[in-house]
LONUKOL-324161 format. One record per residue (C-alpha): residue number from 1; residue in three letters; chain; x, y, z. Coordinates in steps of 0.5 Angstrom, whole numbers, plus 500, padded with zeros to 3 digits. Example, Ala and Ser with C-alpha at 12.3 -4.5 7.8 and 13.67 -1.06 7.14 Angstrom:
BEGIN
- resi, resn, chain, east, north, up
- 1, Ala, A, 525, 491, 516
- 2, Ser, A, 527, 498, 514
This chain:
BEGIN
- resi, resn, chain, east, north, up
- 1, Met, A, 299, 195, 471
- 2, Asp, A, 293, 194, 475
- 3, Ser, A, 286, 192, 473
- 4, Asp, A, 283, 198, 470
- 5, Asn, A, 287, 196, 464
- 6, Ala, A, 287, 191, 458
- 7, Val, A, 290, 188, 451
- 8, Trp, A, 285, 188, 446
- 9, Leu, A, 286, 184, 440
- 10, Met, A, 283, 186, 434
- 11, Gly, A, 282, 181, 428
- 12, Phe, A, 278, 181, 421
- 13, Gly, A, 275, 175, 423
- 14, Gly, A, 272, 169, 420
- 15, Pro, A, 266, 163, 419
- 16, Gly, A, 267, 158, 424
- 17, Arg, A, 262, 153, 419
- 18, Leu, A, 259, 153, 413
- 19, Glu, A, 252, 156, 415
- 20, Glu, A, 256, 162, 418
- 21, Val, A, 259, 164, 411
- 22, Pro, A, 254, 168, 408
- 23, Pro, A, 253, 173, 413
- 24, Phe, A, 260, 173, 414
- 25, Leu, A, 260, 175, 406
- 26, Gln, A, 254, 180, 407
- 27, Ser, A, 258, 183, 413
- 28, Val, A, 265, 184, 409
- 29, Leu, A, 261, 187, 403
- 30, Gly, A, 257, 192, 408
- 31, Gly, A, 251, 189, 407
- 32, Ala, A, 251, 190, 399
- 33, Pro, A, 248, 185, 395
- 34, Ile, A, 251, 179, 393
- 35, Ser, A, 250, 175, 387
- 36, Glu, A, 248, 168, 387
- 37, Glu, A, 255, 166, 383
- 38, Arg, A, 259, 170, 388
- 39, Arg, A, 256, 167, 393
- 40, Arg, A, 256, 160, 391
- 41, Glu, A, 264, 161, 389
- 42, Val, A, 265, 163, 395
- 43, Leu, A, 261, 157, 399
- 44, Lys, A, 266, 153, 394
- 45, His, A, 272, 156, 397
- 46, Tyr, A, 270, 155, 404
- 47, Glu, A, 268, 148, 402
- 48, Ala, A, 275, 146, 399
- 49, Val, A, 278, 148, 405
- 50, Gly, A, 274, 144, 410
- 51, Gly, A, 268, 149, 411
- 52, Val, A, 270, 153, 416
- 53, Ser, A, 276, 159, 416
- 54, Pro, A, 282, 157, 422
- 55, Tyr, A, 283, 165, 423
- 56, Cys, A, 279, 166, 429
- 57, Ala, A, 281, 160, 432
- 58, Gln, A, 288, 162, 432
- 59, Val, A, 287, 168, 434
- 60, Glu, A, 284, 166, 441
- 61, Arg, A, 290, 161, 441
- 62, Phe, A, 295, 167, 440
- 63, Arg, A, 291, 171, 445
- 64, Arg, A, 291, 165, 451
- 65, Leu, A, 299, 165, 449
- 66, Leu, A, 300, 172, 450
- 67, Glu, A, 296, 173, 457
- 68, Glu, A, 301, 167, 459
- 69, Glu, A, 307, 172, 457
- 70, Leu, A, 305, 177, 460
- 71, Arg, A, 303, 174, 467
- 72, Arg, A, 311, 171, 466
- 73, Arg, A, 312, 178, 466
- 74, Gln, A, 308, 180, 472
- 75, Val, A, 303, 184, 467
- 76, Phe, A, 296, 182, 470
- 77, Val, A, 291, 184, 465
- 78, Pro, A, 285, 180, 461
- 79, Val, A, 287, 179, 454
- 80, Leu, A, 281, 180, 450
- 81, Ala, A, 280, 178, 442
- 82, Gly, A, 274, 182, 438
- 83, Phe, A, 273, 181, 430
- 84, Arg, A, 270, 186, 425
- 85, His, A, 266, 181, 422
- 86, Ser, A, 265, 175, 427
- 87, Arg, A, 263, 174, 434
- 88, Pro, A, 265, 177, 439
- 89, Ser, A, 264, 183, 435
- 90, Phe, A, 267, 190, 437
- 91, Glu, A, 261, 191, 441
- 92, Asp, A, 262, 186, 445
- 93, Val, A, 269, 187, 447
- 94, Phe, A, 266, 194, 449
- 95, Leu, A, 261, 191, 453
- 96, Thr, A, 266, 186, 457
- 97, Leu, A, 271, 192, 458
- 98, Arg, A, 266, 196, 462
- 99, Gln, A, 263, 190, 466
- 100, Lys, A, 271, 188, 468
- 101, Gly, A, 271, 196, 469
- 102, Val, A, 277, 197, 465
- 103, Lys, A, 278, 204, 463
- 104, Arg, A, 284, 204, 459
- 105, Ala, A, 286, 199, 453
- 106, Val, A, 291, 197, 448
- 107, Gly, A, 289, 195, 441
- 108, Ile, A, 292, 191, 437
- 109, Val, A, 291, 191, 430
- 110, Leu, A, 292, 184, 427
- 111, Ser, A, 295, 187, 420
- 112, Pro, A, 303, 187, 419
- 113, Phe, A, 302, 193, 413
- 114, Arg, A, 297, 199, 415
- 115, Cys, A, 292, 202, 410
- 116, Glu, A, 286, 204, 409
- 117, Ala, A, 283, 197, 409
- 118, Ser, A, 288, 194, 414
- 119, Phe, A, 288, 199, 420
- 120, Asp, A, 284, 206, 419
- 121, Arg, A, 277, 202, 418
- 122, Tyr, A, 279, 198, 424
- 123, Leu, A, 279, 204, 428
- 124, Ala, A, 273, 207, 425
- 125, Arg, A, 269, 201, 427
- 126, Val, A, 272, 201, 434
- 127, Glu, A, 269, 209, 435
- 128, Glu, A, 263, 206, 432
- 129, Ala, A, 262, 201, 437
- 130, Arg, A, 264, 205, 442
- 131, Arg, A, 258, 210, 440
- 132, Lys, A, 253, 204, 440
- 133, Thr, A, 255, 201, 446
- 134, Gly, A, 255, 208, 450
- 135, Ala, A, 263, 207, 453
- 136, Gly, A, 266, 213, 451
- 137, Asp, A, 270, 212, 458
- 138, Val, A, 274, 207, 455
- 139, Glu, A, 280, 210, 453
- 140, Ile, A, 283, 206, 447
- 141, Ser, A, 290, 207, 445
- 142, Tyr, A, 293, 203, 439
- 143, Ala, A, 301, 199, 439
- 144, Pro, A, 305, 201, 434
- 145, Ser, A, 307, 198, 427
- 146, Phe, A, 311, 192, 427
- 147, His, A, 313, 190, 420
- 148, Arg, A, 320, 192, 421
- 149, His, A, 321, 189, 429
- 150, Pro, A, 327, 184, 429
- 151, Leu, A, 322, 179, 433
- 152, Phe, A, 317, 179, 427
- 153, Ile, A, 322, 178, 422
- 154, Glu, A, 326, 173, 426
- 155, Ala, A, 319, 169, 426
- 156, His, A, 319, 169, 419
- 157, Glu, A, 325, 165, 419
- 158, Ala, A, 324, 158, 422
- 159, Gly, A, 319, 156, 416
- 160, Ala, A, 324, 159, 411
- 161, Asn, A, 330, 155, 413
- 162, Gly, A, 332, 148, 411
- 163, His, A, 330, 149, 403
- 164, Ser, A, 336, 150, 399
- 165, Pro, A, 337, 157, 397
- 166, Leu, A, 340, 156, 390
- 167, Arg, A, 334, 151, 387
- 168, Thr, A, 328, 155, 391
- 169, Tyr, A, 325, 161, 388
- 170, Phe, A, 323, 165, 395
- 171, Leu, A, 317, 169, 394
- 172, Phe, A, 313, 173, 399
- 173, Ser, A, 307, 175, 399
- 174, Ala, A, 301, 181, 401
- 175, His, A, 294, 182, 400
- 176, Ser, A, 293, 186, 394
- 177, Val, A, 289, 193, 395
- 178, Pro, A, 288, 199, 391
- 179, Leu, A, 293, 204, 388
- 180, Ser, A, 289, 209, 390
- 181, Met, A, 289, 206, 397
- 182, Ala, A, 296, 203, 397
- 183, Gly, A, 298, 211, 395
- 184, Lys, A, 296, 214, 401
- 185, Ser, A, 299, 209, 406
- 186, Gly, A, 305, 207, 405
- 187, Tyr, A, 303, 200, 404
- 188, Glu, A, 308, 198, 399
- 189, Glu, A, 313, 201, 402
- 190, Gln, A, 312, 197, 408
- 191, Phe, A, 312, 190, 405
- 192, Arg, A, 317, 191, 401
- 193, Glu, A, 321, 193, 407
- 194, Ala, A, 319, 187, 411
- 195, Ala, A, 321, 183, 406
- 196, Ser, A, 327, 186, 405
- 197, Leu, A, 329, 185, 412
- 198, Ala, A, 327, 177, 412
- 199, Ala, A, 331, 176, 406
- 200, Arg, A, 337, 179, 408
- 201, Arg, A, 336, 175, 415
- 202, Leu, A, 335, 169, 411
- 203, Gly, A, 341, 170, 406
- 204, Leu, A, 336, 170, 401
- 205, Lys, A, 339, 172, 394
- 206, His, A, 333, 170, 390
- 207, Trp, A, 327, 172, 392
- 208, Gly, A, 321, 177, 390
- 209, Met, A, 314, 181, 392
- 210, Ala, A, 308, 180, 389
- 211, Tyr, A, 301, 181, 391
- 212, Gln, A, 295, 175, 392
- 213, Ser, A, 287, 176, 393
- 214, Arg, A, 285, 182, 389
- 215, Ser, A, 278, 182, 389
- 216, Gly, A, 274, 188, 387
- 217, Arg, A, 272, 191, 379
- 218, Pro, A, 277, 189, 374
- 219, Gln, A, 277, 196, 371
- 220, Asp, A, 280, 199, 378
- 221, Pro, A, 288, 198, 379
- 222, Trp, A, 290, 194, 384
- 223, Leu, A, 298, 193, 386
- 224, Gly, A, 302, 188, 383
- 225, Pro, A, 304, 183, 381
- 226, Leu, A, 300, 178, 383
- 227, Val, A, 303, 171, 385
- 228, Gln, A, 301, 167, 379
- 229, Glu, A, 304, 172, 374
- 230, Val, A, 311, 171, 378
- 231, Val, A, 311, 164, 378
- 232, Arg, A, 308, 164, 370
- 233, Lys, A, 315, 168, 369
- 234, Leu, A, 320, 163, 373
- 235, Asn, A, 324, 158, 369
- 236, Lys, A, 324, 150, 370
- 237, Asp, A, 331, 150, 369
- 238, Glu, A, 333, 155, 375
- 239, Trp, A, 329, 152, 380
- 240, Asp, A, 326, 146, 383
- 241, Ser, A, 321, 149, 388
- 242, Val, A, 317, 156, 389
- 243, Cys, A, 317, 157, 397
- 244, Val, A, 312, 162, 399
- 245, Ile, A, 313, 166, 405
- 246, Pro, A, 305, 170, 406
- 247, Ile, A, 309, 176, 411
- 248, Gly, A, 303, 180, 410
- 249, Phe, A, 298, 175, 414
- 250, Leu, A, 299, 174, 421
- 251, Cys, A, 294, 169, 421
- 252, Asp, A, 291, 163, 416
- 253, Asn, A, 284, 164, 413
- 254, Val, A, 281, 163, 406
- 255, Glu, A, 286, 167, 403
- 256, Ile, A, 292, 162, 405
- 257, Arg, A, 289, 155, 405
- 258, Tyr, A, 285, 156, 399
- 259, Asp, A, 288, 162, 394
- 260, Leu, A, 295, 160, 396
- 261, Asp, A, 295, 153, 398
- 262, Ile, A, 290, 150, 392
- 263, Glu, A, 290, 155, 387
- 264, Leu, A, 297, 157, 387
- 265, Lys, A, 300, 151, 389
- 266, Gly, A, 296, 147, 382
- 267, Leu, A, 299, 153, 378
- 268, Val, A, 306, 151, 381
- 269, Glu, A, 306, 144, 381
- 270, Glu, A, 303, 145, 374
- 271, Ser, A, 309, 149, 372
- 272, Gly, A, 314, 144, 374
- 273, Phe, A, 316, 146, 381
- 274, Asn, A, 314, 144, 388
- 275, Tyr, A, 310, 148, 392
- 276, Val, A, 312, 150, 399
- 277, Arg, A, 309, 155, 404
- 278, Thr, A, 311, 158, 411
- 279, Lys, A, 307, 158, 416
- 280, Thr, A, 303, 164, 419
- 281, Val, A, 307, 167, 425
- 282, Val, A, 301, 169, 430
- 283, Asp, A, 303, 163, 435
- 284, His, A, 310, 163, 434
- 285, Pro, A, 314, 164, 440
- 286, Arg, A, 318, 171, 437
- 287, Phe, A, 312, 174, 436
- 288, Val, A, 308, 172, 442
- 289, Glu, A, 315, 175, 445
- 290, Met, A, 315, 181, 441
- 291, Met, A, 308, 183, 443
- 292, Gly, A, 310, 182, 451
- 293, Asp, A, 315, 187, 450
- 294, Asp, A, 315, 193, 454
- 295, Ile, A, 313, 197, 447
- 296, Phe, A, 307, 194, 447
- 297, Cys, A, 303, 192, 452
- 298, Asn, A, 308, 193, 459
- 299, Arg, A, 307, 200, 459
- 300, Leu, A, 300, 202, 457
- 301, Asp, A, 302, 209, 460
- 302, Gln, A, 307, 210, 455
- 303, Ile, A, 303, 209, 449
- 304, Pro, A, 299, 215, 447
- 305, Pro, A, 291, 214, 445
- 306, Thr, A, 291, 215, 437
- 307, Pro, A, 285, 220, 435
- 308, Phe, A, 281, 218, 429
């Protein structure tokens, strides 16, 4: 692979410090007005987790690890990271690609399950950034879905091992999305398939699936059940611990550090259980190895462009 090629990690983004939270939220909402109550609520969540999202830092670590993995395979290409709602932006990445003379890049959207919110909007944002930067000569291809890849499943194994399957209830979680969006994409099926494969690999008999971090209008139907609903139904006589496996998230963010590690943990402990949460896998050696496999990065010419 020559210097005309590159790898582009496409992530959601997150505020690097507390004062970046309002503009980050404004970007996420597409410029829609934010009530003062909502602004204070979001700030409170970030203050509770130290005032910063770990998301971008974790993606940067993964970027370095993947670049090292590709070099180990004798693939000498730049690996860049760009975010929908943080810097470096998608426009920043296109400008860097042009400066480096890159003509072809493979995009890796950092979402394990695909739907409009977690995949299609990334592609649309890429095309918007392409128009703004005049980068029509840079061809972008997209790596295939990896939710059932054996190495992705294996990456979730280490964190869940060590907990007695007899007295621990294992709960796989993913971000909830509107039912209308899920029905068009197979999002729920992807989640179920990944969770089933992981549970089988771990030898689990007692496990479940639930959704978290629901937002939007209360009257709109979203995927459920929510993680809180599942925990409230657990029998204290059957379980000592609840082990949450956030298989729908590659990186830590406020949905992990606050929604799970503060809010859900509080409910779990109030309900009489120990709370355990496995690590997200973006920097796990098996995940890095997977992304370095031939099907992903080694043969750009075999990954066809994805039209939008």
